[in-house]
C-alpha positions as CSV (number, residue, x, y, z in Angstrom):
1,M,10.9,9.9,-4.5
2,A,11.0,12.2,-7.5
3,D,11.2,10.9,-11.2
4,M,15.0,11.2,-11.6
5,L,15.4,8.9,-8.7
6,R,13.7,6.0,-10.8
7,P,15.1,3.7,-13.2
8,H,14.0,4.4,-16.7
9,I,12.5,1.3,-17.8
10,T,9.3,0.5,-20.0
11,E,8.3,-2.9,-18.3
12,F,9.2,-4.4,-14.4
13,D,7.8,-7.4,-13.0
14,L,7.9,-7.7,-9.2
15,D,7.5,-11.1,-9.4
16,E,10.6,-11.6,-11.6
17,V,13.1,-10.1,-8.8
18,T,15.7,-12.4,-7.2
19,P,14.8,-13.0,-3.6
20,F,17.6,-10.8,-1.8
21,K,18.0,-14.1,0.6
22,M,20.0,-15.7,-2.7
23,L,22.8,-13.4,-2.1
24,R,24.0,-16.0,0.9
25,A,24.6,-18.6,-2.1
26,M,27.1,-16.0,-3.7
27,A,30.8,-16.0,-3.6
28,P,31.9,-13.7,-0.5
29,E,33.5,-10.9,-3.0
30,L,30.3,-11.1,-5.1
31,R,28.2,-10.5,-1.8
32,G,30.5,-7.6,-0.5
33,V,30.2,-5.7,-3.8
34,V,26.4,-6.3,-3.9
35,T,26.0,-5.2,-0.2
36,N,28.3,-1.9,-1.1
37,L,26.1,-1.1,-4.2
38,H,23.0,-1.5,-2.0
39,D,24.3,0.8,0.9
40,A,25.5,3.4,-1.6
41,L,22.1,3.8,-3.0
42,K,20.3,3.8,0.2
43,E,22.5,6.6,1.6
44,L,22.0,8.4,-1.7
45,R,18.0,7.7,-1.0
46,S,17.6,6.4,-4.6
47,C,17.5,3.1,-6.4
48,V,19.3,4.0,-9.1
49,F,22.7,5.4,-9.8
50,R,21.6,8.8,-11.6
51,A,22.9,12.3,-10.9
52,G,19.8,14.3,-12.0
53,Q,19.2,12.9,-15.5
54,L,22.9,11.9,-16.1
55,V,23.7,8.1,-15.9
56,L,26.8,7.5,-13.8
57,E,29.8,5.3,-15.3
58,D,30.9,2.4,-13.6
59,E,34.0,4.2,-12.3
60,Q,31.7,6.8,-10.7
61,I,29.3,4.0,-9.3
62,A,32.7,2.2,-7.9
63,Q,33.5,5.6,-6.0
64,Q,29.9,5.9,-4.6
65,A,30.3,2.4,-3.4
66,W,33.7,2.5,-2.1
67,L,34.8,0.1,-4.5
68,G,37.8,-0.2,-6.8
69,A,36.8,0.3,-10.3
70,D,38.6,-3.1,-11.2
71,V,36.6,-5.1,-8.6
72,L,33.4,-3.6,-9.9
73,A,34.3,-4.4,-13.7
74,R,35.1,-7.5,-12.5
75,T,31.9,-8.6,-10.4
76,L,29.5,-6.6,-12.3
77,P,28.7,-9.1,-14.9
78,A,28.0,-12.2,-12.4
79,I,26.0,-9.6,-10.4
80,L,23.9,-8.4,-13.4
81,Q,23.3,-12.1,-14.3
82,S,22.3,-13.1,-11.0
83,G,19.6,-10.2,-10.9
84,F,21.0,-8.5,-7.8
85,M,21.4,-5.4,-10.0
86,A,20.2,-4.2,-13.2
87,R,20.4,-1.9,-16.1
88,D,17.6,0.3,-17.2
89,D,16.8,1.5,-20.9
90,D,19.5,4.3,-20.5
91,G,22.0,1.9,-19.3
92,A,22.0,3.4,-15.6
93,L,22.7,0.7,-12.9
94,F,19.7,0.0,-10.5
95,S,18.7,-2.0,-7.6
96,P,15.8,-4.4,-8.5
97,H,15.2,-4.7,-4.8
98,L,15.2,-1.0,-4.1
99,Y,13.0,-0.4,-7.0
100,A,10.3,-3.0,-6.0
101,K,10.5,-1.9,-2.6
102,L,9.2,1.4,-3.5
103,L,6.9,0.4,-6.0
104,R,5.1,-1.2,-2.8
105,K,5.6,1.3,-0.7
106,E,3.7,3.7,-3.5
107,E,0.8,0.9,-3.6
108,R,0.2,1.1,0.2
109,T,0.4,4.7,0.1
110,A,-2.3,4.8,-2.6
111,R,-4.5,2.3,-0.9
112,K,-4.2,4.3,2.3
113,A,-5.4,7.3,0.3
114,E,-8.3,5.5,-0.9
115,A,-9.3,4.2,2.3
116,D,-9.0,7.7,3.8
117,A,-10.9,9.3,1.1
118,Q,-13.7,6.6,1.7
119,W,-13.7,7.1,5.7
120,A,-14.1,11.1,4.9
121,Q,-17.2,10.3,2.7
122,W,-18.7,8.0,5.1
123,Q,-18.1,11.1,7.9
124,D,-19.7,13.4,5.5
125,S,-22.7,11.6,4.2
126,G,-23.5,10.4,7.8
127,Y,-23.3,6.8,7.1
128,M,-21.3,6.2,10.4
129,P,-23.3,5.6,13.5
130,E,-22.3,7.7,16.3
131,G,-19.6,6.7,18.3
132,M,-18.2,4.0,15.7
133,S,-14.4,4.3,15.3
134,R,-12.6,3.5,11.6
135,K,-11.5,0.2,13.0
136,M,-14.7,-0.9,14.3
137,M,-16.3,0.0,10.9
138,T,-13.6,-2.0,9.1
139,A,-14.1,-4.9,11.5
140,R,-17.9,-5.0,10.6
141,Q,-17.2,-4.7,6.9
142,N,-14.7,-7.7,7.0
143,G,-17.0,-9.4,9.0
144,G,-20.1,-8.9,6.7
145,A,-17.8,-10.3,4.0
146,G,-17.3,-13.5,5.7
147,G,-14.0,-13.0,7.3
148,R,-10.7,-14.5,5.9
149,P,-10.7,-18.0,4.3
150,R,-8.8,-20.6,6.4
151,K,-5.3,-21.4,5.1
152,G,-5.7,-23.8,1.8
153,E,-9.2,-23.0,1.3
154,S,-11.0,-20.9,-1.5
155,A,-13.5,-18.3,-0.9
156,E,-16.1,-20.3,-2.3
157,Q,-15.2,-23.2,0.0
158,A,-15.2,-20.5,3.0
159,R,-18.7,-19.6,2.0
160,A,-19.9,-23.4,1.9
161,R,-18.4,-24.0,5.1
162,R,-19.6,-20.9,6.7
163,A,-23.4,-21.8,5.3
164,R,-22.8,-25.2,6.9
165,E,-22.1,-23.8,10.2
166,V,-25.1,-21.3,10.3
167,E,-27.4,-24.1,9.3
168,Q,-25.9,-26.4,12.2
169,Q,-26.5,-23.4,14.8
170,Q,-29.7,-23.0,13.7
171,A,-30.6,-26.7,14.1
172,Q,-29.2,-26.6,17.8
173,R,-31.1,-23.4,18.6
174,H,-34.2,-25.4,17.4
175,M,-33.8,-28.9,19.3
176,P,-36.6,-29.8,21.5
177,L,-36.1,-30.4,25.2
178,V,-35.4,-33.7,26.2
179,A,-37.8,-35.5,28.4
180,T,-37.2,-37.2,31.5
181,V,-37.1,-41.1,31.0
182,A,-38.5,-43.7,33.2
183,G,-36.2,-46.6,34.4
184,G,-32.9,-46.5,36.5
185,K,-33.1,-47.0,40.5
186,T,-34.3,-44.2,42.8
187,E,-32.3,-43.4,45.6
188,T,-33.9,-45.5,48.1
189,E,-33.1,-48.6,46.1
190,N,-29.4,-47.8,45.6
191,Q,-28.3,-47.9,49.0
192,T,-24.8,-48.3,49.5
193,G,-23.1,-48.8,52.5
């Protein structure tokens, strides 16, 4: 998305965004207004109510969202207070949820571009063994790093657990063979029948 489709804010914390599922707890009128506002922004392919650099007035926003100006004026303070919409530094109304979604998408794109560049560098340098796919190389790297820790386990605990498992496996490989033990009855002594 272009810069003009972003809210002009100096600081934005992704962790402070109200979960969208909390909308269920709102009054039906508020739910409907928030839904209309989000739908209007999605249709505009934006996360902020702007026309270029022009900040839309509340009456214009109401028209975009198919709402009456009085309905928006009545519900907007509660919507802003609950965090389902916010105002940027210029006073433009924006959706923190759609803005957070845009930021997460940009982070994913940046990580993918970095991985693509690393892959290209490996191919150019000849680091890749012949016939190894990108997925196979990633699996090899992840395995070399010890894999993913179990749920509720820190990375240090995972390393210690894996070290114990390796020691146990090595100990099992070097167990001496068990010799036969004398005793018990032979076939001829244990006749049934």
